[in-house]
C-alpha positions, 0 to 999 in steps of 0.5 A, spaced: 676 742 591 673 736 589 669 734 583 662 736 581 656 734 584 654 727 580 647 725 578 643 720 582 638 715 580 631 714 583 629 707 586 623 703 582 618 706 587 620 713 584 623 715 590 630 718 590 635 713 593 639 713 599 644 710 603 646 708 610 652 710 613 655 707 620 661 704 623 662 697 622 661 695 629 654 698 629 652 695 623 648 689 626 644 694 631 643 698 625 639 693 621 635 691 627 633 698 628 631 698 620 627 691 621 623 694 627 621 700 623 617 695 619 616 700 613 623 697 609 622 691 605 628 686 605 632 689 610 638 684 610 639 686 602 640 694 604 647 697 603 650 699 609 657 703 608 662 702 613 669 703 614 670 696 612 665 695 606 665 696 600 673 696 601 674 698 594 674 705 593 671 705 586 665 701 588 664 706 594 664 712 590 659 708 585 654 707 590 654 714 593 653 716 585 647 712 585 644 716 591 641 723 593 642 722 600 646 719 606 643 717 613 649 717 618 649 714 624 653 717 629 657 714 635 664 715 638 667 710 633 665 713 627 669 719 629 675 715 629 675 712 622 679 715 616 675 711 611 668 714 614 671 721 614 673 720 607 666 718 605 663 724 609 668 729 605 666 725 599 658 726 600 660 734 602 664 734 595 658 731 591 653 735 594 649 730 597 644 731 602 646 728 609 641 726 614 644 724 621 643 722 628 646 719 634 646 712 635 648 713 643 643 718 646 649 723 648 653 723 641 654 729 637 660 729 632 666 733 632 672 734 627 670 733 619 664 729 621 661 734 625 662 739 620 659 735 615 653 733 619 652 739 623 653 745 619 650 744 612 646 738 613 640 736 617 641 733 624 636 729 627 637 727 634 631 722 634 633 719 627 635 712 630 631 713 637 625 710 635 622 706 629 617 711 627 622 716 625 626 711 621 619 709 618 618 717 616 624 717 612 623 710 609 616 714 606 621 719 602 627 715 600 628 708 597 634 705 601 640 702 596 640 695 596 645 690 594 642 688 588 642 695 585 649 696 588 651 690 584 649 693 577 654 699 578 658 699 572 665 698 575 671 697 570 676 696 576 677 689 580 678 689 587 685 691 589 689 686 592 694 687 598 691 694 599 688 692 606 695 691 610 697 691 617 698 698 618 702 697 624 708 694 621 707 696 614 711 702 613 719 702 614 722 708 617 728 710 613 734 713 616 734 719 612 727 722 609 725 720 602 720 724 598 717 719 593 714 722 587 709 718 583 706 719 576 703 716 570 707 716 563 703 719 557 704 720 550 704 728 551 710 728 556 705 732 560 707 728 567 714 728 566 714 736 565 711 737 571 715 732 575 721 736 572 719 742 575 718 739 582 722 733 583 729 736 585 733 738 590 735 745 587 733 751 590 727 755 589 725 762 590 726 764 597 733 760 597 730 753 600 730 746 597 727 740 599 730 737 605 729 729 603 732 725 598 728 725 592 726 719 589 721 718 583 717 712 581 720 706 576 713 704 574 715 697 576 709 695 582 714 691 586 720 696 586 715 702 587 711 699 593 718 698 596 720 705 595 713 707 597 714 703 604 720 707 606 717 714 604 716 719 609 712 723 604 709 721 597 707 726 592 702 724 587 702 728 580 695 727 577 694 728 570 689 725 565 693 719 564 692 717 571 684 716 570 685 711 564 684 704 564 691 701 562 696 698 566 700 704 567 693 707 571 692 701 575 699 701 578 698 709 580 692 707 583 695 701 587 701 706 590 695 711 591 691 706 595 697 703 599 699 710 601 693 711 604 692 704 607 699 705 610 698 712 612 703 716 609 703 723 608 700 725 601 702 731 597 698 731 591 699 736 585 694 736 580 694 738 573 688 743 572 685 739 566 685 732 570 678 730 572 677 727 579 672 721 578 670 715 581 676 712 586 680 718 585 675 723 587 673 719 593 681 719 595 682 726 594 675 728 598 677 733 603 684 734 601 688 740 598 692 740 592 697 744 588 694 745 581 698 747 575 698 748 568 702 743 564 702 748 558 704 754 562 709 751 568 713 758 568 707 760 573 710 755 578 716 760 580 712 766 578 711 770 584 703 770 586 703 778 586 705 778 578 700 773 576 693 776 574 687 775 578 691 771 583 688 772 590 695 771 594 699 777 593 705 776 597 711 779 594 716 774 595 711 767 595 710 763 589 707 756 588 714 752 588 716 756 595 709 754 598 710 746 596 717 746 598 715 749 605 709 744 606 713 738 604 719 740 609 714 741 614 711 734 613 718 731 613 718 733 620 712 730 622 712 722 624 706 718 621 702 713 625 695 710 625 691 711 631 690 705 635 684 703 640 689 704 646 691 711 643 684 713 643 683 710 650 689 714 652 686 721 649 680 720 653 684 719 660 688 725 658 681 729 657 678 727 663 684 729 667 684 736 664 677 736 666 678 734 673 684 739 674 680 745 671 674 743 676 679 744 681 682 750 679 675 753 678 673 751 685 671 744 687 675 740 692 679 735 690 675 730 695 669 732 691 672 731 684 674 724 686 668 722 689 663 725 684 668 721 678 668 715 682 660 715 682 660 716 675 664 711 673 660 706 677 654 708 674 657 707 667 660 701 668 654 697 671 651 698 664 644 697 666 638 702 664 637 704 671 644 706 672 644 710 666 638 714 668 641 715 675 646 719 672 640 724 672 641 725 679 648 728 678 646 733 673 648 729 667 643 729 661 640 722 659 635 723 653 637 725 646 632 731 647 636 733 654 642 733 650 640 737 644 638 742 649 644 742 653 649 742 647 645 748 643 643 753 649 646 760 648 653 761 652 654 767 656 659 772 652 661 779 653 657 785 651 659 787 644 660 794 647 665 791 652 670 789 647 671 796 644 676 801 647 673 806 652 669 811 650 673 818 649 672 824 654 674 831 652 680 830 655 682 824 651 680 827 645 685 833 646 691 828 646 695 826 640 691 820 637 695 813 636 699 812 630 697 806 625 703 802 624 703 797 619 708 791 618 710 787 612 712 780 613 715 776 608 714 769 606 720 767 609 719 771 615 712 768 616 711 763 622 706 758 620 699 758 623 699 754 629 698 746 628 691 744 630 692 737 629 697 732 632 702 727 628 696 722 628 691 727 625 687 728 631 686 735 635 691 737 640 688 736 647 687 742 651 690 747 645 687 754 646 688 759 640 686 766 640 682 766 634 680 763 627 680 768 621 674 766 616 675 769 609 673 768 602 679 767 598 678 773 594 679 777 600 686 774 602 690 780 600 687 784 605 686 779 611 693 777 610 695 784 612 691 784 618 693 777 620 701 779 619 699 785 624 696 781 629 702 776 628 707 782 630 703 783 636 703 776 638 696 774 636 695 766 636 690 766 630 689 760 625 689 762 618 688 758 612 694 760 608 700 758 604 698 751 604 699 750 611 692 746 612 695 739 611 691 733 610 683 733 610 681 740 610 675 739 613 678 736 619 683 741 620 678 747 619 674 743 624 679 742 629 681 750 628 674 752 630 674 747 636 680 750 639 679 758 638 676 763 643 673 766 637 672 767 630 673 773 626 668 773 620 671 777 614 664 779 610 664 780 603 659 778 598 663 773 595 663 770 603 656 770 603 655 765 597 661 761 598 659 754 600 666 753 604 665 759 608 658 757 610 661 751 612 666 754 617 661 759 619 655 754 621 660 749 624 663 755 629 655 757 630 654 749 632 660 750 637 657 756 640 664 760 638 663 768 640 664 771 633 666 778 631 664 781 624 669 784 620 666 788 614 670 789 608 665 791 604 659 797 605 655 793 610 649 797 608 650 794 601 650 787 603 644 782 604 646 778 610 642 771 610 639 768 615 645 764 618 649 770 619 643 774 622 641 769 627 648 769 630 647 776 631 640 775 634 638 782 631 638 785 624 639 792 627 646 791 630 651 796 630 657 796 625 662 800 628 663 806 627 659 807 621 652 804 622 649 805 629 642 802 629 641 797 635 636 798 639 635 796 647 630 791 646 634 787 641 641 787 643 646 784 638 650 778 641 656 780 636 661 786 635 661 788 628 666 792 625 667 796 619 674 795 617 674 800 611 674 805 617 680 808 620 678 808 627 673 807 633 673 811 639 680 814 637 684 807 636 686 804 629 681 799 627 686 793 627 688 795 634 680 795 636 680 788 633 686 785 636 684 788 643 677 785 642 680 778 640 685 778 646 679 780 651 675 774 648 681 770 649 682 772 656 674 770 658 675 763 656 680 763 662 675 763 667 670 758 663 667 752 665 669 745 664 666 743 657 662 737 656 665 732 651 660 729 646 664 725 641 667 720 646 665 714 650 659 715 655 664 715 661 668 721 658 661 725 656 658 723 663 664 725 667 665 732 664 657 733 664 657 731 672 663 736 673 660 741 669 654 741 673 657 741 679 661 747 678 655 751 676 652 749 682 658 751 686 658 758 682 650 759 684 652 757 691 658 762 692 653 768 688 648 767 693 653 767 699 657 772 696 663 768 696 668 767 691 673 761 689 675 756 694 681 757 699 685 751 695 685 756 689 689 762 688 687 768 684 692 771 679 694 778 680 695 780 673 689 777 669 684 775 675 684 768 673 684 762 678 690 757 678 692 752 683 700 751 684 700 744 685 696 743 678 702 745 673 697 746 667 693 751 671 699 756 671 698 757 664 694 762 660 696 768 663 698 774 658 704 779 659 705 786 656 713 785 653 714 793 653 712 799 656 706 803 657 707 810 654 702 816 653 696 819 657 698 826 658 700 829 651 699 823 647 694 817 647 696 812 652 698 805 649 702 799 651 708 799 645 708 792 644 701 791 642 697 798 642 693 796 647 690 802 650 687 800 657 693 799 662 690 793 665 688 790 658 690 783 657 697 782 655 700 780 648 705 774 650 703 768 654 705 768 661 704 764 667 699 766 672 702 770 678 700 771 686 705 777 687 702 784 688 704 789 682 706 796 682 704 801 677 712 804 676 714 809 672 721 809 668 723 816 670 728 817 664 723 816 659 716 817 662 714 810 661 710 806 665 710 798 667 707 793 672 713 791 677 714 785 677 712 782 670 714 775 670 
C-alpha cells in the first residue's frame, strides 16, 4: 500500500533535512520554542507543516519528499485533523523517520497518529519541554526552510475552490448515488475498468450495487454538481490520472473536492498506475481495490481459483467484495466532526468514567466532589493550580505521565487461561470432538465497526479480540475466525475489505477497543512492517496478547519486539514446547496451533476460552486514563483512576469488598448498579446446555467451554438472582436457572 520511499536531500550544512509538523493552533507557540533553543537560525523562515499549510497536496508531498525526518508536536487538536492524519500516514508510507513529543505535558496520541508516532518511531516526552532538547536535535538535522521549499519543482498550480465550507457543501440526495470518476486514455484502459464495476448488474453471490450508478461526464462543472450529490465516489486510478493535461487536472479537482467535502471514497487502482505527488499523499493510509486492466476476468474469478491469492474463500471474489463494501458505505451518513462534537465526545467519555467509578465502588457524592475540584483547578489555568492536581493523584509532569502510561498492568497468568489440568478420571472420558464450521461469503457477518459515521472511534466499544496476521496466513486465520464467529466471539479481523477509510485509524481503533490481541506468528509476520505496526501499537496500549504459532516455534527467530512482550525468551508454547522457569515467568499465553489439543481440549476451543477469560477480566478493570483529549478529560479520568486505586487498597487492608451501592453479578462476579443502565451490560450467558462429565468430557454445547462456571458466549445483562445448577432429566444435560 502506498508508494515506495522517496529520496531526500541534505541541507547546505551537510545535515539531513527535517520538517516540523503541528496543528495550526500551535504554530506560533512552537516557533517561540524554536527561537528559545538558540541553535536554529532564521526561525521565521522554518517550514512548519500544519493542517492548513501548505493547502496544496502537491506542495505538501514535495516538501515531505525533501526531508528524511519529521518532528511532530502532539496536542489534542492534532488528533482531530484529517489533514494531519493523512500527512502522518504519508510519512509512514514514505518510510520517513518520525520523532514526536507532547506539546502539553499530558498528551499522548491515539488512533492513526498514535500508531505512527508511538509504534515504530521515536517518542520523546521531553522533545518540546525544554530548548536544550530541541538544540540537541538541531545539531543533527537541518530544518527545511521556506526558501528551500520554494525551490521544489511543482508543476501543478494551487487548486482553486477546494477548501470549501464542508458544513454545507454536500447536498443529500433523496436516493443514494455512486459516482464513478475516471480519466479517458488512448488505450481504453479506464473504460474497460469502468465497464467492469460501474453497473447495477448482479455480481457473483447474487448481489448488486444498491445506489444509482453515475459516471463522470468529463465536464468539471457538471461533474462537481454530481459529486456534491454523491453518497459514495469511486475513483478509478490509471496512468492517465497522473499526467499533466486538462483531463488529469479535472480528475484531481474532483478528488480534492471529494476529500474536502468528506465524501466516502472507494478507490480502484490499475496495478501499473504509480502513486506519486499529491495522489500518493491523498491515498496515504487508504485501502484500494487493485485490478489488472489486461486481465479483468479475474475481477469475477473466485479467489480460490486464482494462483497465489492469499484469500481462498470459495464463494468470494473482488467484484463481490467491492459491492458489499460500496453498499456498506451507502448506509453510513458522512459528515465532518465539528468542535462542538469534539466537546460532546469528551463529555460522554467523562460521563462513562464517572459511571464506571461508581460501579467499582466510589460513592456518587465522592465522585461529584472530586470532579468539581478537578474542574476548578483546570479552569483556573495557572501553573500553581495545575500542580495542585498532584494532590488528587494526577501526574503533572511529562516524566510522571510517561511512567504512568507505560507501566505494566495486572493480567491473568498464562496458565490460568488454559483449561483445567486433566486428572486420571477426566483422561478416561471420551474427549471433546473438534467441530469445524464453514461460513460462506454471503453468510459472513462483517467484523464489528470500530469507527462511527464521523470516522471517530466508538466511545465505550468493547470487543473480545483482534486477530493480527500476515496476509499469507489469511486462509488459516479466516477458518479460525469463522469458528469463533459461530461461538459468538466478537473478534475484529481485517478481511473482505471491511477496513474502510484510513487503514491506520481503523487498525488503531480496533486495538484500543479489544480485550486482547491474538498474534498469529509466522516468518512472514515477523518481517512485515504493517504487522509490526499493529503489534507495536498494541504493546504501547498495554493490551494482553496471545501468541498463536502457525509455524514451528523452534524454527522462528523471534525479534526483541516480540520477546520483550513475553518478558522472557524461555516461555512455554503449549503443548509442544515447555521450557519456562519459575525465575522468569512469561506474561503471555503461547499456543502451537499446529497441535490438535491442549489438556484434552481442541486447540481452537482453548484459544477461544482464553479470549473469553481475558474479556471477562476487563469487566472489573479500573477507569482508564485518557491522554488524547483536553486537560479536563485527562485530569478527571486520572483523578478517578487514582481514587479507585486508593479505594481498592483500603478495602483490601480492611478485608471488605465493593460498597453497598453496588451489586455483584451472580453469573460473572462483576459489579453493577441498577440505576446506571450502561453498567448492566458486559455479562455473558451460555445459550445452550452443559453436557458430559461422566462418560464424555464435559462442555457447554454452545461454545465448547469446558468449565461449567466459565464465561458465557453471548452478551447478556448482569443479574442479582441466585442461580441453581439444574439437570434436564430427559437428556441428562445441565443448565443454570435462571439464565436471562
